[in-house]
N, C-alpha and C positions, 0 to 999 in steps of 0.2 A: 504493500500500500504506500502511495506517495506520502511524504512527510507534510506536516502542517505548513512549513515554510515553502515547500515546493508548490503546494496548492495555492498559497497566497500569491506567489510569484506568477504562476500560470494564470490565475484569475485576473490579477492586475494587468498583466500584459494583454490577455485576450480582450478584456473589457476596454482597455485603452485603444486597441486596434479597431474595435467596433466604432468607437467614437471618432477615430481618425478617418475612417472610410466615409463617414457622414459629415466631416467638417466642411462647413460652408453650404451644406445641402439639407441639414436637418430641419424639421418643422419645429417652430418655436411657439410656446404658449406662456402666458403669464401665470406664475404660481402665486405671486402677490404683486403689489404695485411696482416694486423695484427688484423683483426676483423672477428669473425664468426657469422653465423646465423645457427640455427639448425631446424630440423623438429619440435622439441618440442617447440621452440619459436612460431612458426606459429600455432601449435595446442593449446598451452596455450592461445595465443591471441584470437583465435577463441572462446574458452570457455568463456573468460572474456567478450568479446564483446557481446556474446549471452545473458549473464546475465544482462549486463547493458542495452542493447537495449530492452529487454523484460520489464524492469521496467521504463526506461526513454527514450523512442524512439526518442524524439525530441532534446535531448541534443547532443552537439558536442563531438567529439572524437579526442584525440591526442595520438597516440600509436606509439611505436618505429618502429614496422614493417609495419603497414598499413598507417601510416602518419596521415594527417588531414581529418576529416569528419565534415561538418557543422561548420567550424571553426569560423564563425561569431556569433555563439550562445553565450549568456551570461553565459551559463552553459557548462563547458567542463570537460570531464573525461580524465585524464592523466594517461597513462598506460605503464608499462614496463613488458611484460609477463615473461621475464627472465632477471633480472638484474644480471650480472655476467656470461653472456653467454660463455665467453672465459674460465672461471673456469669450467663451466658445460661441455664444449666440451672436456676438458682435464681430466674429471673425478674428479675434485676438488669439494667437497660438500659445497661450499660457493656461494650460489645463492638464489634469491628470486623473488617473483611476487609482483609487486607494483601497487596499484590502488589509485588514488586521484581524488577528485572532487573539481573543482574551479568555483567560481561565480565571474564574472567580473575580472578575473585574480588573485583572492585571494583564496588560497586553504582553503576550509572549513572542509574537512574530508579526511582521508586517511588511508589505511591499507596496510601492507606488511606481506606476509607469507614466512617464511624460512622453506621450506619443510624438509630438512635433520635434523633440530633441533626441528621440530614440534612447532615452535613459531609463533603465530599470533599477530602482533603488530597493534595497531590502535589508532587514536586520532580524536577528533572533536574540532574545534577551541573554545577555552575558557573552555573546559571540561576535560582537563587532558589527559595523555597518559597511555596506558595499554599494557601489554603483557600477553596473555592467561588469561585475566580477572583481573590481578593484576596491580594496579597502580605502575608506576615506576618513578624514579627520576634520574637525572644526578649525577655524582660524586661530591664530595666536595673537591677533591684534588687540592692543590696549594702549592707552586708556580710551574711554568712550569718545573723546574728541577726535580720535583718528579712525573711528568705526563707521561702517555703513549699517543703517538700521532699516528694517522693513516694518510697515505698520498696516493694521487693519484699515479697511475703507470706512472709517468712522466719520468721514467728513460730512456725511449725511446725517450723522447722529446728533440728537438734540441734547445729549448729556454734556454739559459745559465742562465738567471735570475732565472728560476724555479729550475734548477739544483743547483744553488748556495743557494737558499732558502732551498731546501731539506737538504743540508749539514748543514746549520745553525740550522735548527729545530732539526735535528738528534743529533747534538752535545750539544744542550741546553736542550733537554728533557731527561727523564729517558730512554725511548726506543721508537723506531719508527717501525711501521709495515705497510705493504701494503697487503691488503686482496683481492684485485682484483675485488671487487664488492662494488659499492657506497652504496647500501642498508645496507650491513654489517658494513661498516665503519661509516656511520651516526648513525645507530641504536646502535652500540657499544658505541657511545658517549651518546646516549639517555639512555642506561641502566647502565651506569657507568663503563663498562669494559675498556673504554678509556676516555680520557679527552679533546681531540681536534682532529680535522680532517681537512686537507687541500685538496681541490679538484680543479683541473685546467680546466677540459674540460667536464663539465656535460651538459646534455640537461634536459629539464623540466621533462621528464619521469624518469630520473635517481634520482631526488631528491624531487619531489613534495610531495609525501606522507611522506617520511622519515624526511624531514625538519620540517614539521608540528609536527610530533611525537616528535622530539627533542625539539622543542620550548615548546610544552605542557608538556614535562618532566622537564622543567626548564632551558633548554639550550639556547644558543644564536646562531643566524645565520646571517651572513652578507657577503658582497663580500669581496675581499681581502683588500679593503681600509676602511672597517668598515661601509660601506653604506648599506642602506636597500636593500634587494634583491627582485627580481621578477622572474617570470617564464622564462624570457629571460636571466637571469644572467648565466654566464658560469663558473666562478671561485669563490670558496667559502672558508670561514672559519666557521666551526662548532665547538662549544665548550660547556663546562659545565658552561659557562659564567664567572666563577671565573678567568680564565686565558686568556680570550678573548683579553683584552687590551694588555697584555704582548706579546701575539703571534702577534697581529697586529703591535706592535713595531718592532719585528724581521722581519716581512714581509716588512715593510717600509724601514728598513735599508738594505734590500736585493735588493732594487731598483725595486721592482715589481710595 
């Protein structure tokens, strides 16, 4: 029987390829006023679920589009068939398929495929992080003034504390970017292209695989108060670990 990691990698890759084949052609629908779902999300999810169910039919599922299945199971697959759907809908090639496996609420393995860059990331707890078979590490940059930071698209958010924090982080870092997809933002911290990432409104399927990959690459993940995170956490600080304490200080002074 294939291992959990092998299934996660296969599902992320196959789901991502479904999305890639429909890029620029998928039917688009409004999920909410400022959020899309496309026919490719549903097709990619269908492919991912078929692969997982064939190998582990008794495990639970938590996926962005279909929701929960067998949620009381100790083993849960956490899936985002297309993270960055809004990018995808606008023809911006920054999106990915994310698949993670959690046992008793702790992520044990995860994989993310970024189709437009042909990059398959994966990690297994305690065994390191890899991209296309090559081990990767977070950056060694510090202090924060020399760092590139990525941030959630909270510019539409009415929370003034978040907006104030974005301003402070931007002014204190070397540069700030918003990529519009959590998988890209977290993985860019994992592969050293960025040094920290702040996210305010994530669900488990947005971060489960990527957070494990970042940790296995030597990074650090906490909530915005520096506490241990779980699959129910919504707001995060991801970093190369070297600037984590400094960024937490800026967050605290912003009143978050």
